[in-house]
Phi, psi and omega in degrees: 000137186293139174274175179299315178302322177294323179292325179295315181300316182297316183292324177291329176295316179298317182289326176292320176298315183298314174302322183291307186278357174237023185299322176293323177285326174294327176277356181084020177291128182278344183263010186292159185288157180278339172234169183272082180251188190276359177130173183264151178277359182276150177292149172294168184302318180277010169093347176288160178288141183284168180256136179233136178286144175261009180076004176238029179078357177265179183216146181259114181250110183177187182298122185290343179262008176261091177305320187293307180301325175294320170302316189291308184300321178262005173066036179275130181268351179219148169237116184256109186261146174227136170260102194234135169256326181239003175105353188286324180291328178294316179303316184285332175302304178305323179291325179292321180295314183292328178286325178296326176297306186290324179286306189249004186066022186264130177272142191230154167264142171246109195235133167291124185300337180279351184262015180219158177257155191237021176296332180264022176302331182280353182249020179293125179309151182302324179272016179234160178224160174250131178244135187242115171251103194238115175282146165260131186244142183057222179270068167090013186265154166288154178297167188297327179276355183251003193287313182296323179289318181296319177302310184292319185280349181264357174300153186298309182236079179300147186261106161264177189297331178242013182146207183238024179233169185233035181298133179093344181282135176252137179209159180232143177237134170233106179269146181246125174205198183216117190293340177293344181258145187298319186269059184294125170054032193285328179300308180294321181284316181291322173309308188301308184293324184290315181298319182292323178297327178277007173095007172286161178242126174281138174259124181083184173270160178288139177263152180220124182252134186241113183286352178282330177256274181212100178299320180300314176289333176290314179298316180294322179298325187276317198294324180295318179296322181293321179290322180294320174305308187302317183299317182295313188289318187255009171065037175285146177256118180305138170082012186285355178217138179276179179292130183224138178291154177271333188224157171250117180254122184233137176276129179231072190298342184264010183290138183304119187304320176301343182250022179253133181281116177256011184137357169307134178268358177201165176291329175296322177292327179286319178283345178081013187275152176285160175167178183289134184266122182201196184295343175263356179216072181299159186259128182277097182271126173294138173278105186289318178206155176200135184208164183270139177266336182271140186264359179184176181090186184257008179253163179232136169224124190242144175254129173238153178234118178258129183281121182245014174308123176079000188275341183080010173275141173234162179210164172235157178301122183106349175289168177249158172242129173269128183251127177265106182270162167252177177280151184289157183302318187297321180287326173297313184291332175300310183286332175288322178293323179294329184259004175076035182243024190284336181301152176305320173291324180281316180302325182267006184291134179280131183235147174249130176239132183232131176284141179279335179208087188292348172279356177254313187220108177275152172290132193279357177213164178291144181222156013282153178211204179226166181298322183290320182292324184298312184280329179278330189236337199248328186242148184278070180285355184263000175280156178301141178297133177292137180293320177300319181295311180306321180292317181295321188270004177296326180299339178265016184290144184281357178206164178292324175299319178292326177291324176293325176301309183292328177290324181292321183289329179283336181249338184255109180294329175297310180302321177299317184294316182288316182285311192266306182292313178294327182268002187044057183267133174283169182301314179286330176294321176296317180289331172287323176297310186297336171277351184086016176282163187263115184272357179271344174276154174303127185283133185220168173301328185282327188251016190226121175287132184274143179241129185267074172267129186300134189291337172297330177293320176297321179292323183290322192256351176259125186293160173290137176294116185259158182287158169253137187259141188221131174301134178286129184253031173223170177246136174294352180276334169260336187223068181292343185249012181218152176239127178258142177234135178241112187227120174275138186274123191285121176209123182207160183268124179286174176278138179279145170232190180286344183254348177203157183271168176294152181212169174283137170248131187254124173302136188296304191287314189289330181281336173295321173296318177300321172302315178296320179296317184290319179294312180296326180262013175058045182256151182284129177238080180299128174263328178226156182287157180283121182270141173284179190303319185253016178236123183296156180284129190254145189284134183238222181297144184286146172244141181247145163289100189273347186294334175080180179301132183053022179074015189285352181262005182225127174229141186065213178267323192226025175251115183239155184246151175229132177288128180225169171205169183245129173252130181294154182218162181256015176276097191223145169292155170295155185286328185271133177276014176270004179256129181294155184225130175241129180239126176237115181206087176286154182060226186279354175293349174282351187303301178303331184284334166297324175285328177302312191289314182298329173292325180288319179299319176299313183294319179300314179303320179291318183289320183293318177304323190268319188251358179092179194293342181263013182301342182256008188295330173259013178284157181275154176295159177230120185251139175239126173248115186234140178223145168212186184286318178199181177307329180297331185262012186284101189282132179056042181295330185284337184280314187308312174306319176298317178295317179297325180294316195284325179273010171057041180085358185278347177248124174235132182256136169244133188239137178237131166257107187287335186257322185255346188275178180295162179246165176290166182302333180273004180087003183274168185276164177250130179248179178298323181297333176287322173297323173299317178289333174299325184254031190291330173300315185286321181292311178303322177297312184298323183284311192279306190272333186237014171060045185291159175258131183248130183229137181236129178218134175138218186301121176267347179291314191236304189307301187308317184284324175296325183288313178300327176298317184291318174300317178291332181283314181289326173292327174302321182295325181289341178257357186060037180234196182255150180297330193281334190244278186297318181302311181303311178301325177293319180298311180302319181292325175300312182298320183291330178264016179055040176254348172235112181240146190228137173228087188241161175210161181261000000 
């Protein structure tokens, strides 16, 4: 049992750490980081090297991009680098580092790969290893932050400090990908092969996580053998360290409220200062317009227009817009209730979170903040609960039965898949079920059992809330001050189990946008069904608090703002209008193609104004193959005829209605790939003879593969070969020459 002196020492340590990591803010610096991280990579104003904490009270003074010197100075045995686009690879990099610490007492650096130079990769000490968590993005591309490293390591003779080989380097690779894409995990695989070719030695097997199935299960199945191999290779001792927290969480009720993050996503947003709007500083964009696109049925697809006037944000046709959602009210209330934080005083309590080792675990959100803000804006509490997290939290169960239930889910893969994955159970819902609570009713302090889980565990075990990406459905040539989004609202039914019935599951990002649309148009947004006198209120469609931090996302009665930033894409039209364009995009896959057509409309208007009414005579045709369930789901149906007319017949749309349209002779449905095959002579001629560019957007699990098969079959005919050999080779060649571009998702 801790003595009073022990507690005093712990408190002093926390206060010292708090003072160090917030020194800029305490000194009034307006350029301090939004979160308590280990420092900036920029040099100081006087040109001297910045100082970096090693998490142990000492400091590293040296080149901030020299990770080898930092490892030596701070006695780190592992450096874990991540190439991450959406934050998942970063999450797994942190998990590997944390488990190395808990298993072996080994300290690690967790590093964004673009923040370091790799010329000294050949100087990594013999008793150390490098871990690479590398996501594959798009169609076999490295993530944005990994491009420079991959280019460097892929050179024929990369220049390291002592030559062009990596003899003696020990490394681990965990790749993250999605099997619906053809180039599954290609970045991790190619990096593994390249490091081996340069003389390095891989420790254990290469790990590969499939986001289409279960990244979590792939990681859990891989990690134990990897850690065993790492222990053998580097003489790590199992059990050398007990469980230690990553963070210190301190309640600071007297902190100035104007310096408290209440949902702001950056320090610039908190301070109201100007700056570049990007992934680190999203722009709160006013919603200019929003409307329903489906004309009937029980599904929703909405069109939104974000105002970027004066923001400095620019975009190109084919880019993606990132939308930063918040969590729905019901899930915020649920986790607050589970942790006993529902009272007004407690939910609004100001907390400071400090990392005990920032090189291992960065605080995933800006602080100081509040419990309510953490759950509403910063952590992904709406995600399916992690099996590893459930196993860890079993020790805090309020009863033996709850502990047994959580332990079974955490250790029994099949039970976890049936109960949690099949039921799409969030962490708080699992904890409620384990304690015997009803998850179908509105959670309150009265109907929810409290779990005494230390808040630092919540910070460590729940992932950071990430933005959702959507293909931009407009062109800056026609809409320079707005970004258009086309989004089908995700809603599906979960599997029933012995503990809970089947229920509706609502996608986080699209339902957030639906709430914005409903609020802006003064439509009703019920969160709970109407309960009778003796029946508790049951959870229905989710409702979001849209006002944002300090009410900054709402102006007047019906003008709302949404945090956004733009992500660049390679999904681009050919520059010349004399090159044929073939676009295949059923459902919301049509979104970027609406932008493509608008791009050509703008060019056509300029050409006609300059060269007269016959300016489009030598333009190549543009074909759009579009599909939907029926006429009610036909997106932008009223726009396409006007586009056809303005482009003087150079644009032609082919439409398939899979449910209400005509059928094949055998009675089967007609899809976009069938429309493509019906026009195969035209399409084949455009590709082979006129060097057409082909674009596919939409479902990556089935549609895109079916379209590629049809393309392979028709191109094989031009080669007098087979679809599997000659046709596949032609499709591959089109991709390599960037004449077949894909923007698909699972």
